[in-house]
All heavy atoms as an XYZ file, in Angstrom:
961
protein
N       0.795     -1.237      0.005
C       0.009     -0.013      0.029
C       0.877      1.223      0.039
O       1.969      1.164      0.520
C      -0.896      0.102      1.209
C      -1.760     -1.198      1.368
S      -3.050     -1.010      2.425
C      -4.346     -0.676      1.496
N       0.482      2.207     -0.684
C       1.208      3.519     -0.620
C       0.642      4.362      0.376
O      -0.152      4.035      1.287
C       1.207      4.097     -2.006
C      -0.218      4.664     -2.425
O      -1.138      4.558     -1.592
O      -0.346      5.256     -3.543
N       1.148      5.736      0.433
C       0.732      6.675      1.449
C      -0.700      6.883      1.632
O      -1.247      7.305      2.556
C       1.461      7.921      1.235
S       3.172      7.869      1.333
N      -1.445      6.683      0.526
C      -2.943      6.873      0.441
C      -3.771      5.634      0.744
O      -5.008      5.683      0.798
C      -3.351      7.452     -0.936
C      -2.908      8.805     -1.214
C      -3.240      9.221     -2.565
N      -2.710      8.324     -3.485
C      -1.629      8.562     -4.446
N      -1.062      9.822     -4.342
N      -1.281      7.751     -5.228
N      -3.028      4.527      0.950
C      -3.781      3.154      1.326
C      -4.041      2.441      0.016
O      -4.774      1.328      0.296
N      -3.558      2.629     -0.953
C      -3.763      1.926     -2.314
C      -2.692      0.924     -2.377
O      -1.524      1.174     -1.897
C      -3.852      2.820     -3.500
O      -2.647      3.532     -3.638
C      -5.080      3.613     -3.500
N      -2.864     -0.291     -2.807
C      -1.814     -1.351     -2.983
C      -0.789     -0.914     -3.927
O      -0.969     -0.297     -4.889
C      -2.528     -2.561     -3.519
C      -4.084     -2.234     -3.335
C      -4.228     -0.830     -3.332
N       0.509     -1.282     -3.509
C       1.614     -1.107     -4.408
C       1.790     -2.284     -5.365
O       1.264     -3.307     -5.188
C       2.939     -0.917     -3.610
O       3.099     -2.061     -2.905
C       2.803      0.381     -2.650
N       2.603     -2.117     -6.390
C       2.810     -3.089     -7.303
C       3.496     -4.359     -6.785
O       3.471     -5.457     -7.327
C       3.486     -2.609     -8.567
C       4.864     -2.197     -8.420
N       5.305     -0.986     -7.706
C       6.134     -2.831     -8.727
C       6.560     -0.983     -7.642
N       7.118     -2.040     -8.227
N       4.366     -4.209     -5.639
C       5.054     -5.305     -5.109
C       4.362     -5.731     -3.778
O       4.818     -6.676     -3.157
C       6.448     -4.969     -4.807
C       7.264     -4.645     -5.992
C       8.628     -4.442     -5.717
N       9.410     -4.113     -7.086
C      10.588     -3.764     -7.157
N      11.257     -3.492     -6.049
N      11.141     -3.441     -8.270
N       3.283     -5.046     -3.274
C       2.682     -5.455     -2.040
C       3.529     -5.097     -0.835
O       3.160     -5.518      0.284
N       4.535     -4.263     -0.909
C       5.441     -3.989      0.186
C       4.764     -2.919      0.855
O       4.284     -1.812      0.446
C       6.727     -3.655     -0.361
C       7.676     -3.217      0.844
C       7.394     -4.743     -1.012
N       4.728     -2.952      2.214
C       4.233     -1.921      3.106
C       5.116     -0.727      2.937
O       6.366     -0.882      3.141
C       4.093     -2.354      4.540
O       3.692     -1.284      5.347
N       4.691      0.510      2.685
C       5.486      1.658      2.638
C       5.149      2.672      3.572
O       5.388      3.747      3.359
C       5.386      2.164      1.138
O       3.957      2.539      0.896
N       4.612      2.275      4.731
C       4.322      3.246      5.764
C       5.484      4.074      6.228
O       5.472      5.207      6.385
C       3.526      2.560      6.980
C       3.015      3.501      7.961
C       2.165      2.855      8.840
C       1.573      3.951      9.905
N       0.465      3.356     10.678
N       6.524      3.347      6.502
C       7.823      4.004      6.930
C       8.286      4.930      5.697
O       8.884      5.959      5.935
C       8.920      3.056      7.344
O       9.261      2.186      6.241
N       8.144      4.438      4.561
C       8.578      5.230      3.409
C       7.756      6.523      3.261
O       8.230      7.587      3.093
C       8.341      4.433      2.038
C       8.400      5.268      0.793
N       9.746      5.833      0.340
C       7.546      5.716     -0.117
C       9.441      6.556     -0.656
N       8.170      6.468     -0.961
N       6.541      6.460      3.641
C       5.677      7.715      3.586
C       6.057      8.684      4.701
O       6.097      9.813      4.570
C       4.159      7.359      3.874
S       3.526      6.249      2.499
N       6.331      8.057      5.845
C       6.859      8.946      6.917
C       8.243      9.486      6.460
O       8.443     10.787      6.928
C       7.073      8.164      8.207
C       5.748      7.665      8.799
O       4.664      8.313      8.541
N       5.780      6.663      9.637
N       9.109      8.817      5.951
C      10.361      9.313      5.535
C      10.248     10.382      4.620
O      10.843     11.440      4.502
C      11.218      8.211      5.024
C      11.751      7.258      5.917
O      11.718      7.660      7.224
O      12.355      6.210      5.631
N       9.276     10.243      3.548
C       8.984     11.207      2.562
C       8.492     12.502      3.112
O       8.798     13.527      2.726
C       8.009     10.541      1.591
C       7.591     11.490      0.304
C       8.927     11.741     -0.444
C       6.601     10.827     -0.543
N       7.573     12.417      4.184
C       7.069     13.602      4.790
C       8.147     14.308      5.571
O       8.239     15.509      5.433
C       6.002     13.158      5.760
N       9.034     13.572      6.227
C      10.081     14.193      6.899
C      11.060     14.929      5.871
O      11.603     15.936      6.134
C      10.803     13.191      7.891
C      12.199     13.732      8.429
C       9.878     12.706      8.936
N      11.259     14.291      4.747
C      12.223     14.786      3.813
C      11.666     16.066      3.228
O      12.338     17.015      2.949
C      12.566     13.767      2.751
C      13.407     12.725      3.159
O      14.279     12.791      4.155
N      13.414     11.540      2.578
N      10.383     16.040      3.116
C       9.677     17.274      2.623
C       9.808     18.406      3.466
O       9.898     19.575      3.140
C       8.197     16.942      2.265
C       7.901     16.138      0.934
C       6.525     15.743      0.811
O       5.730     15.850      1.688
N       6.336     15.192     -0.399
N       9.753     18.170      4.760
C       9.944     19.113      5.754
C      11.292     19.695      5.747
O      11.618     20.875      5.778
C       9.567     18.571      7.199
C      10.054     19.562      8.293
C       8.140     18.199      7.378
N      12.327     18.730      5.556
C      13.763     19.215      5.479
C      13.960     20.088      4.247
O      14.529     21.143      4.294
C      14.612     18.015      5.339
C      14.885     17.290      6.534
O      14.497     17.689      7.669
O      15.257     16.061      6.541
N      13.332     19.816      3.183
C      13.423     20.524      1.909
C      12.708     21.907      2.063
O      13.305     22.976      1.727
C      12.762     19.835      0.724
C      12.699     20.682     -0.485
C      13.625     18.604      0.329
N      11.532     21.975      2.830
C      10.837     23.143      2.901
C      11.639     24.044      3.962
O      11.739     25.311      3.703
C       9.502     22.877      3.477
N      12.255     23.512      4.929
C      13.081     24.332      5.807
C      14.281     24.861      5.234
O      14.634     25.890      5.384
C      13.457     23.417      6.955
S      12.160     23.058      8.126
N      14.901     24.018      4.349
C      16.003     24.533      3.542
C      15.651     25.679      2.541
O      16.447     26.704      2.471
N      14.538     25.578      1.916
C      14.067     26.549      1.025
C      13.725     27.889      1.880
O      14.117     28.936      1.308
C      12.942     26.017      0.192
C      12.420     26.906     -0.970
C      13.535     26.734     -1.978
C      11.258     26.204     -1.651
N      13.161     27.662      2.908
C      12.798     28.894      3.765
C      14.081     29.582      4.337
O      14.254     30.737      4.303
N      15.101     28.731      4.712
C      16.225     29.235      5.091
C      17.031     29.957      4.046
O      17.670     31.018      4.233
C      17.156     28.121      5.587
O      18.411     28.659      6.074
N      17.095     29.391      2.858
C      17.633     30.147      1.719
C      17.065     31.401      1.361
O      17.497     32.427      0.981
N      15.735     31.455      1.513
C      15.052     32.659      1.153
C      15.276     33.792      2.217
O      15.564     34.918      1.859
C      13.403     32.455      1.191
C      12.682     33.654      0.906
C      12.507     34.028     -0.413
C      11.932     34.290      1.916
C      11.750     35.275     -0.699
C      11.217     35.438      1.673
C      11.151     35.969      0.321
N      15.335     33.343      3.468
C      15.655     34.300      4.526
C      17.103     34.936      4.342
O      17.328     36.056      4.566
C      15.379     33.703      5.911
C      15.986     34.666      6.989
C      13.867     33.502      6.192
N      17.974     33.886      4.102
C      19.270     34.328      3.872
C      19.520     35.223      2.680
O      20.230     36.232      2.813
C      20.219     33.021      3.684
O      20.194     32.183      4.747
C      21.682     33.379      3.378
N      18.789     35.007      1.655
C      18.845     35.912      0.536
C      18.306     37.251      0.710
O      18.836     38.358      0.395
C      18.116     35.283     -0.582
O      18.632     34.010     -0.956
C      18.160     36.176     -1.865
N      17.236     37.315      1.673
C      16.631     38.582      1.973
C      17.579     39.506      2.816
O      17.620     40.670      2.689
C      15.347     38.382      2.729
S      13.934     37.820      1.863
N      18.345     38.746      3.786
C      19.253     39.472      4.482
C      20.625     39.913      3.764
O      21.122     40.988      3.890
C      19.679     38.708      5.773
C      20.763     39.390      6.623
C      18.314     38.531      6.650
N      21.031     39.047      2.903
C      22.385     39.128      2.341
C      22.252     39.928      1.080
O      23.331     40.581      0.693
C      22.914     37.795      1.883
C      23.384     36.970      3.228
S      24.550     38.002      4.275
C      25.914     38.188      3.149
N      21.180     40.081      0.399
C      21.063     40.777     -0.942
C      21.500     42.294     -0.727
O      22.275     42.846     -1.468
C      19.734     40.732     -1.550
S      19.705     41.076     -3.303
N      20.876     43.066      0.217
C      21.266     44.456      0.401
C      22.673     44.619      0.767
O      23.440     45.441      0.228
C      20.324     44.855      1.525
C      19.227     43.966      1.579
C      19.754     42.657      1.107
N      23.128     43.692      1.615
C      24.592     43.831      2.047
C      25.544     43.451      0.872
O      26.632     44.214      0.639
C      24.916     42.746      3.072
C      24.045     42.936      4.430
C      24.399     41.906      5.330
C      24.442     44.361      5.036
N      25.171     42.505     -0.073
C      25.991     42.248     -1.087
C      26.036     43.359     -2.158
O      27.028     43.642     -2.794
C      25.417     40.882     -1.751
C      26.401     40.322     -2.822
O      27.653     40.285     -2.555
O      25.939     39.877     -3.788
N      24.813     44.120     -2.454
C      24.732     45.125     -3.256
C      25.642     46.235     -2.838
O      26.249     46.891     -3.614
C      23.299     45.604     -3.423
C      23.144     46.782     -4.369
C      22.421     46.407     -5.703
C      22.464     47.934     -3.661
N      25.570     46.605     -1.616
C      26.321     47.741     -0.946
C      27.886     47.342     -1.126
O      28.707     48.219     -1.547
C      26.046     48.013      0.459
C      24.604     48.612      0.501
C      26.986     48.954      1.095
C      24.058     48.572      1.937
N      28.191     46.132     -0.829
C      29.601     45.748     -0.979
C      30.053     45.843     -2.416
O      31.196     46.381     -2.718
C      29.744     44.282     -0.460
C      31.201     43.746     -0.729
C      31.225     42.160     -0.482
C      30.464     41.479     -1.505
N      31.224     41.133     -2.817
N      29.238     45.310     -3.336
C      29.705     45.457     -4.642
C      29.765     46.899     -5.263
O      30.764     47.181     -6.008
C      28.626     44.683     -5.458
O      28.494     43.346     -5.049
C      28.935     44.642     -7.065
N      28.859     47.766     -4.835
C      28.891     49.144     -5.243
C      30.057     49.808     -4.759
O      30.856     50.621     -5.437
C      27.710     49.839     -4.762
C      26.365     49.313     -5.412
C      26.124     50.053     -6.735
N      24.871     49.664     -7.290
C      23.879     50.347     -7.257
N      23.747     51.494     -6.675
N      22.631     49.879     -7.876
N      30.574     49.557     -3.507
C      31.755     50.131     -2.837
C      33.019     49.549     -3.633
O      33.999     50.384     -3.821
C      31.795     49.824     -1.382
C      30.798     50.635     -0.506
C      30.854     50.137      0.895
C      31.008     52.121     -0.587
N      33.005     48.332     -3.971
C      34.236     47.674     -4.533
C      34.333     48.159     -5.963
O      35.443     48.307     -6.509
C      34.138     46.108     -4.470
C      34.401     45.635     -3.185
C      34.263     44.055     -3.204
O      33.507     43.514     -4.047
N      34.823     43.461     -2.304
N      33.329     48.491     -6.702
C      33.375     48.791     -8.157
C      33.400     50.191     -8.455
O      33.456     50.691     -9.562
C      32.159     48.136     -8.958
C      32.361     46.637     -8.887
O      33.387     46.071     -8.906
N      31.252     45.963     -9.038
N      33.359     51.113     -7.406
C      33.344     52.566     -7.758
C      34.757     52.970     -8.054
O      35.733     52.418     -7.668
C      32.727     53.355     -6.480
C      33.686     53.270     -5.258
C      33.201     54.195     -4.111
O      32.571     55.146     -4.428
N      33.526     53.747     -2.902
N      34.834     54.046     -8.853
C      36.178     54.562     -9.213
C      36.802     55.237     -7.976
O      36.080     55.652     -7.170
C      35.805     55.611    -10.340
C      34.429     55.839    -10.332
C      33.776     54.719     -9.573
N      38.102     55.327     -7.947
C      38.766     55.913     -6.919
C      39.557     57.051     -7.362
O      40.040     57.160     -8.634
C      39.731     54.849     -6.258
C      38.868     53.832     -5.440
C      40.746     54.236     -7.147
N      39.978     58.068     -6.406
C      40.760     59.142     -6.807
C      42.234     58.770     -6.621
O      42.551     57.780     -6.346
C      40.317     60.473     -6.027
C      40.461     60.221     -4.465
O      41.207     59.150     -4.104
O      39.961     61.055     -3.700
N      43.090     59.833     -6.724
C      44.516     59.641     -6.561
C      44.943     59.034     -5.156
O      45.971     58.226     -5.102
C      45.391     60.913     -6.744
C      45.356     61.407     -8.144
C      46.212     62.662     -8.390
N      45.578     63.797     -7.579
C      46.196     64.370     -6.493
N      47.252     64.055     -6.182
N      45.563     65.407     -5.874
N      44.211     59.337     -4.218
C      44.540     58.853     -2.767
C      43.844     57.590     -2.510
O      44.014     57.086     -1.447
C      44.139     59.904     -1.815
C      44.623     61.285     -1.974
C      43.981     62.311     -1.084
C      46.200     61.097     -1.759
N      43.146     56.911     -3.450
C      42.515     55.705     -3.258
C      41.137     55.695     -2.515
O      40.686     54.725     -2.250
N      40.665     56.866     -2.480
C      39.160     56.973     -1.902
C      38.201     56.927     -2.945
O      38.415     57.392     -4.114
C      39.152     58.386     -1.207
C      40.008     58.472      0.069
C      39.856     59.831      0.714
N      40.178     60.886     -0.278
C      40.599     62.098      0.012
N      40.639     62.368      1.301
N      41.064     62.885     -0.868
N      37.061     56.403     -2.614
C      35.966     56.171     -3.522
C      35.453     57.640     -4.101
O      35.316     58.551     -3.204
N      35.177     57.651     -5.340
C      34.569     59.030     -5.804
C      33.042     59.135     -5.697
O      32.493     60.171     -5.837
C      35.073     59.267     -7.278
O      34.624     58.162     -8.042
C      36.606     59.283     -7.269
N      32.272     57.992     -5.587
C      30.834     58.078     -5.593
C      30.401     57.925     -4.104
O      29.534     58.656     -3.685
C      30.275     56.838     -6.453
C      30.794     57.020     -7.819
C      28.757     56.922     -6.408
C      30.454     55.877     -8.773
N      30.955     57.013     -3.381
C      30.377     56.747     -1.951
C      31.607     56.902     -1.000
O      32.679     56.456     -1.228
C      29.886     55.357     -1.822
C      28.859     54.980     -2.823
C      29.091     53.981     -3.793
C      27.554     55.549     -2.932
C      28.204     53.614     -4.693
C      26.528     55.193     -3.750
C      27.002     54.258     -4.744
O      26.039     53.914     -5.752
N      31.323     57.624      0.068
C      32.382     57.841      1.137
C      32.365     56.652      2.040
O      33.435     56.447      2.754
C      32.039     59.032      1.912
N      31.429     55.896      2.194
C      31.423     54.754      2.986
C      30.083     53.962      2.960
O      29.182     54.221      2.066
N      29.848     53.069      3.892
C      28.636     52.252      3.903
C      27.369     53.174      4.049
O      26.335     52.989      3.307
C      28.681     51.089      4.850
C      27.373     50.380      4.952
C      29.765     50.119      4.595
N      27.412     54.013      5.020
C      26.310     54.825      5.227
C      25.920     55.799      4.129
O      24.769     56.003      3.846
N      26.987     56.252      3.628
C      26.777     57.242      2.421
C      26.204     56.476      1.277
O      25.357     56.877      0.511
C      28.138     57.824      2.008
C      27.933     58.874      0.892
O      27.030     59.802      0.984
O      28.698     58.768     -0.007
N      26.688     55.219      1.114
C      26.159     54.285     -0.111
C      24.729     54.035      0.222
O      23.862     54.153     -0.740
C      26.945     53.104     -0.132
N      24.277     53.675      1.350
C      22.958     53.392      1.803
C      22.019     54.576      1.447
O      20.945     54.489      0.810
C      22.798     52.817      3.229
C      21.271     52.905      3.629
C      23.377     51.578      3.421
N      22.465     55.880      1.883
C      21.635     56.962      1.778
C      21.486     57.414      0.364
O      20.409     57.687     -0.177
C      22.155     58.158      2.534
O      23.366     58.526      2.152
N      22.553     57.273     -0.483
C      22.602     57.731     -1.900
C      21.748     56.645     -2.734
O      21.006     57.061     -3.539
C      23.952     57.806     -2.476
C      24.606     58.976     -1.999
C      25.925     59.226     -2.637
C      26.643     60.545     -2.164
N      27.992     60.640     -2.797
N      21.853     55.443     -2.462
C      21.136     54.441     -3.197
C      19.622     54.559     -2.921
O      18.764     54.533     -3.895
C      21.624     52.951     -2.906
C      23.039     52.766     -3.398
C      20.686     51.988     -3.419
C      23.710     51.429     -3.054
N      19.324     54.743     -1.647
C      17.838     54.944     -1.263
C      17.331     56.226     -1.851
O      16.165     56.167     -2.425
C      17.694     55.070      0.303
O      18.323     53.845      0.826
C      16.341     55.092      0.661
N      18.060     57.313     -1.948
C      17.592     58.576     -2.441
C      17.449     58.509     -3.871
O      16.488     58.970     -4.475
C      18.492     59.721     -1.977
C      18.096     61.001     -2.191
C      18.804     62.110     -1.606
N      19.891     61.747     -0.744
C      21.211     61.796     -0.896
N      21.711     62.370     -1.977
N      22.156     61.380     -0.016
N      18.422     57.981     -4.649
C      18.430     58.017     -6.154
C      17.551     56.841     -6.789
O      17.000     57.036     -7.718
C      19.798     57.964     -6.628
O      20.497     56.794     -6.308
C      20.509     59.262     -6.217
N      17.623     55.614     -6.149
C      17.056     54.475     -6.833
C      15.822     53.931     -6.094
O      15.109     53.066     -6.592
C      18.085     53.417     -6.943
C      19.258     53.816     -7.736
C      20.428     52.626     -7.800
O      19.898     51.602     -8.040
O      21.488     53.029     -7.628
N      15.549     54.242     -4.763
C      14.551     53.748     -3.919
C      15.050     52.503     -3.154
O      15.979     52.034     -3.383
N      14.138     52.129     -2.116
C      14.520     51.159     -1.289
C      14.637     49.761     -1.983
O      15.399     48.914     -1.551
C      13.549     51.104     -0.061
N      13.887     49.578     -3.001
C      13.860     48.269     -3.792
C      15.101     48.022     -4.417
O      15.361     46.881     -4.885
C      12.584     48.079     -4.561
C      11.208     48.017     -3.929
C      10.100     47.827     -4.981
C      11.264     46.698     -2.983
N      15.825     49.046     -4.708
C      17.182     48.876     -5.334
C      18.071     47.952     -4.597
O      19.025     47.367     -5.181
C      17.827     50.302     -5.499
N      18.021     47.866     -3.248
C      18.802     46.906     -2.586
C      18.555     45.474     -2.845
O      19.305     44.565     -2.522
C      18.592     47.101     -1.027
C      19.144     48.422     -0.586
C      18.331     49.559     -0.328
C      20.475     48.665     -0.451
C      18.747     50.724      0.169
C      21.038     49.936     -0.076
C      20.117     51.005      0.229
N      17.477     45.215     -3.528
C      17.041     43.754     -3.926
C      17.336     43.440     -5.384
O      16.857     42.572     -5.885
C      15.743     43.460     -3.457
C      15.635     43.381     -1.894
C      15.181     44.508     -1.147
C      16.101     42.237     -1.170
C      15.244     44.464      0.272
C      16.066     42.229      0.118
C      15.632     43.386      0.903
O      15.712     43.311      2.194
N      18.142     44.380     -5.998
C      18.497     44.034     -7.375
C      19.310     42.812     -7.348
O      20.291     42.606     -6.494
C      19.368     45.145     -7.942
C      18.432     46.351     -8.373
C      19.279     47.354     -8.990
C      18.465     48.657     -9.404
N      19.394     49.719    -10.002
N      19.164     41.869     -8.097
C      19.775     40.649     -8.191
C      19.347     39.647     -7.198
O      20.010     38.547     -6.999
N      18.194     39.917     -6.615
C      17.633     38.979     -5.576
C      17.517     37.466     -6.244
O      17.783     36.459     -5.660
C      16.338     39.381     -5.096
C      15.673     38.507     -4.098
C      15.922     38.695     -2.841
C      14.754     37.519     -4.528
C      15.262     37.858     -1.828
C      14.185     36.740     -3.557
C      14.489     36.935     -2.227
N      16.919     37.422     -7.474
C      16.634     36.209     -8.076
C      17.906     35.406     -8.392
O      17.929     34.136     -7.988
C      15.872     36.386     -9.423
C      14.483     36.878     -9.246
O      13.929     36.692     -8.138
N      13.947     37.558    -10.330
N      18.912     36.076     -8.875
C      20.089     35.126     -9.079
C      20.754     34.700     -7.755
O      21.424     33.649     -7.699
C      21.133     36.065     -9.895
O      21.376     37.351     -9.218
N      20.754     35.541     -6.744
C      21.197     35.209     -5.412
C      20.404     34.002     -4.814
O      21.042     33.079     -4.319
C      21.186     36.350     -4.456
C      21.855     36.174     -3.124
C      23.458     35.721     -3.276
C      21.853     37.435     -2.275
N      19.153     34.069     -4.884
C      18.225     33.071     -4.388
C      18.426     31.774     -5.232
O      18.453     30.596     -4.674
C      16.763     33.522     -4.410
C      15.896     32.397     -3.809
C      15.995     32.102     -2.455
C      14.914     31.734     -4.683
C      15.118     31.084     -1.938
C      14.145     30.836     -4.041
C      14.336     30.563     -2.729
N      18.737     31.881     -6.526
C      18.856     30.682     -7.453
C      20.221     29.942     -6.889
O      20.306     28.777     -7.008
C      18.890     30.948     -8.953
C      19.549     29.876     -9.799
C      17.483     31.272     -9.376
N      21.135     30.707     -6.437
C      22.364     30.195     -5.895
C      22.247     29.512     -4.447
O      22.698     28.434     -4.160
C      23.466     31.203     -5.967
C      24.917     30.638     -5.561
C      25.903     31.747     -5.693
N      25.846     32.522     -4.423
C      26.144     33.842     -4.455
N      26.642     34.434     -5.412
N      26.039     34.478     -3.260
N      21.536     30.384     -3.543
C      21.614     29.970     -2.216
C      20.429     28.964     -1.898
O      20.546     28.080     -0.995
C      21.440     31.063     -1.307
O      20.280     31.836     -1.581
C      22.640     32.058     -1.302
N      19.332     29.040     -2.564
C      18.153     28.151     -2.351
C      18.554     26.601     -2.477
O      18.421     25.987     -1.477
N      19.051     26.201     -3.600
C      19.460     24.911     -3.676
C      20.448     24.373     -2.766
O      20.462     23.331     -2.237
C      19.963     24.714     -5.202
C      19.256     25.793     -5.965
C      19.149     27.021     -4.925
N      21.501     25.291     -2.363
C      22.375     24.958     -1.511
C      21.830     24.701     -0.153
O      22.324     23.578      0.498
C      23.453     26.127     -1.339
C      24.407     26.118     -0.126
N      25.505     25.269     -0.168
C      24.387     26.598      1.039
C      26.035     25.304      0.998
N      25.454     26.109      1.786
N      21.021     25.463      0.404
C      20.335     25.172      1.677
C      19.410     24.041      1.638
O      19.305     23.295      2.511
C      19.608     26.467      2.271
C      20.684     27.462      2.800
C      21.003     28.544      2.132
C      21.171     27.187      4.026
C      21.903     29.456      2.628
C      22.124     28.224      4.497
C      22.355     29.160      3.926
O      23.287     30.046      4.396
N      18.660     23.801      0.494
C      17.804     22.614      0.368
C      18.638     21.318      0.467
O      18.224     20.469      1.217
C      17.019     22.683     -0.964
C      16.345     21.283     -1.300
C      15.959     23.770     -0.911
N      19.796     21.239     -0.302
C      20.549     20.142     -0.164
C      21.184     19.895      1.115
O      21.297     18.824      1.740
C      21.671     20.117     -1.337
C      21.147     19.956     -2.778
C      22.244     20.210     -3.705
C      20.461     18.617     -2.969
N      21.619     20.931      1.747
C      22.279     20.902      2.995
C      21.389     20.371      4.090
O      21.675     19.389      4.869
C      22.724     22.324      3.513
O      23.731     22.735      2.567
C      23.404     22.288      4.861
N      20.151     20.891      4.238
C      19.083     20.471      5.176
C      18.675     18.992      4.865
O      18.505     18.188      5.731
C      17.888     21.386      5.045
C      18.044     22.630      6.062
C      19.015     23.519      5.802
C      17.242     22.770      7.175
C      19.048     24.610      6.589
C      17.340     23.756      7.955
C      18.163     24.702      7.681
N      18.430     18.722      3.608
C      18.008     17.327      3.185
C      19.042     16.263      3.586
O      18.824     15.311      4.184
C      17.576     17.251      1.674
N      20.309     16.579      3.155
C      21.371     15.574      3.435
C      21.633     15.476      4.943
O      21.706     14.383      5.355
C      22.592     15.918      2.537
C      22.364     15.594      1.091
C      23.809     15.124      3.077
C      23.371     16.275      0.197
N      21.619     16.597      5.540
C      21.890     16.541      6.997
C      20.726     15.745      7.712
O      21.052     14.818      8.608
C      21.879     17.969      7.606
C      22.018     18.010      9.198
C      23.119     17.686      9.806
C      20.827     18.228      9.899
C      23.231     17.629     11.148
C      20.921     18.284     11.220
C      22.136     17.960     11.901
O      22.075     17.947     13.304
N      19.434     15.939      7.402
C      18.294     15.170      7.932
C      18.390     13.724      7.590
O      18.173     12.872      8.397
N      18.830     13.492      6.386
C      18.904     11.970      6.065
C      20.080     11.325      6.880
O      19.854     10.162      7.440
C      19.219     11.826      4.544
C      17.885     12.137      3.739
C      19.666     10.383      4.243
C      18.073     12.270      2.269
N      21.131     11.878      7.011
C      22.281     11.439      7.663
C      21.988     11.284      9.182
O      22.378     10.261      9.952
C      23.532     12.147      7.365
C      24.138     11.983      6.061
C      25.419     12.864      5.855
C      24.576     10.559      5.692
N      21.346     12.265      9.612
C      21.009     12.314     11.117
C      19.909     11.135     11.451
O      20.261     10.412     12.398
C      20.329     13.585     11.456
C      19.978     13.676     12.967
C      19.597     15.063     13.296
C      18.150     15.232     12.909
N      17.393     16.406     13.368
N      18.967     10.791     10.604
C      18.256      9.798     10.800
C      18.747      8.493     10.619
O      18.533      7.543     11.251
C      16.858      9.921      9.871
C      15.912     10.966     10.427
C      14.697     11.077      9.694
N      14.855     11.510      8.227
C      15.073     12.735      7.856
N      15.048     13.769      8.765
N      15.250     13.070      6.527
N      19.719      8.412      9.746
C      20.387      7.092      9.508
C      21.179      6.658     10.540
O      21.126      5.647     11.075
C      21.148      7.201      8.202
C      22.099      5.985      7.900
C      21.563      4.798      7.402
C      23.451      6.006      8.242
C      22.251      3.852      7.269
C      24.201      4.931      8.093
C      23.762      3.729      7.525
N      21.938      7.683     11.121
C      22.813      7.325     12.254
C      22.132      7.204     13.648
O      22.715      6.710     14.568
C      24.004      8.383     12.316
C      25.050      8.157     11.242
C      25.225      9.001     10.306
C      25.822      6.968     11.308
C      26.186      8.746      9.286
C      26.691      6.772     10.375
C      26.805      7.700      9.342
O      27.855      7.426      8.441
N      20.904      7.715     13.688
C      20.138      7.412     14.881
C      19.236      6.117     14.831
O      18.709      5.737     15.760
C      19.205      8.560     15.078
C      20.036      9.840     15.697
C      19.040     10.774     16.072
N      19.709     11.978     16.593
C      19.234     13.142     16.872
N      17.970     13.248     16.930
N      20.031     14.134     17.472
N      19.223      5.517     13.667
C      18.338      4.323     13.402
C      19.047      3.103     14.041
O      20.323      3.103     14.194
C      17.983      4.183     11.936
O      19.080      3.758     11.258
N      18.309      2.103     14.176
C      18.820      0.841     14.668
C      19.528      0.033     13.541
O      20.395     -0.821     13.719
C      17.783     -0.081     15.231
C      17.044      0.427     16.490
C      18.132      0.803     17.556
O      18.950     -0.155     17.771
O      17.935      1.712     18.356
N      19.296      0.427     12.345
C      19.925     -0.216     11.154
C      21.350      0.189     11.014
O      22.145     -0.574     10.256
C      19.195      0.015      9.980
C      17.714     -0.409     10.018
C      16.860      0.183      9.000
O      17.293      0.964      8.224
O      15.574     -0.135      8.913
N      21.803      1.309     11.428
C      23.127      1.753     11.156
C      24.274      1.120     12.097
O      23.837      0.657     13.259
C      23.287      3.299     11.431
O      23.018      3.678     12.730
N      25.431      0.977     11.665
C      26.433      0.295     12.480
C      26.843      1.208     13.537
O      26.869      2.469     13.429
C      27.511      0.078     11.541
C      27.418      1.041     10.403
C      25.899      1.243     10.389
N      26.914      0.705     14.854
C      27.343      1.407     15.987
C      28.804      1.401     16.215
O      29.450      0.311     16.033
C      26.574      0.934     17.174
C      25.060      1.048     17.144
C      24.730      2.520     17.313
N      23.288      2.541     17.175
C      22.615      3.588     16.940
N      23.218      4.724     16.757
N      21.286      3.636     16.916
N      29.459      2.436     16.611
C      30.881      2.388     16.987
C      31.164      1.492     18.095
O      30.374      1.324     19.074
C      31.262      3.768     17.236
C      30.043      4.446     17.483
C      28.859      3.806     16.957
N      32.313      0.749     18.148
C      32.636     -0.101     19.165
C      32.726      0.678     20.593
O      33.249      1.710     20.571
C      33.868     -0.866     18.846
N      32.330      0.051     21.548
C      32.316      0.641     22.859
C      33.706      0.140     23.570
O      34.030     -1.013     23.692
C      31.299      0.224     23.783
C      29.836      0.566     23.381
C      29.713      2.102     23.529
O      30.135      2.616     24.467
N      29.015      2.747     22.581
N      34.466      1.102     23.978
C      35.837      0.704     24.558
C      35.768      1.093     26.110
O      35.229      1.842     26.547
C      36.995      1.501     23.928
C      37.153      0.983     22.426
C      36.809      1.879     21.427
C      37.745     -0.172     22.173
C      36.943      1.443     20.151
C      38.023     -0.536     20.859
C      37.646      0.324     19.865
O      37.708      0.036     18.507
């Protein structure tokens, strides 16, 4: 039977499989949510860092557009609006989302494997 109670083609009970599938889905959802929150926090910081690094400098090595982080924040907000800090959000999320999904899913699988009775236990000394 499968998760809905219908018979499977081999007649193997898959209740534990259904539980594992639900737990894996929770791991994937948590990883996706974590990647989204990380992207929301990091995108503005990444934009400011990139703008400061890519600005032209004068003879003394000082930036000609922004004097520092606070100046960059105020000028970007004033000239481009608050949503300008989320330019590149999609590309950053496409990078971090799968990373966190795989991290959470693999961590969950390994944690459950090593806590199960089926896994080999280290020798007691």
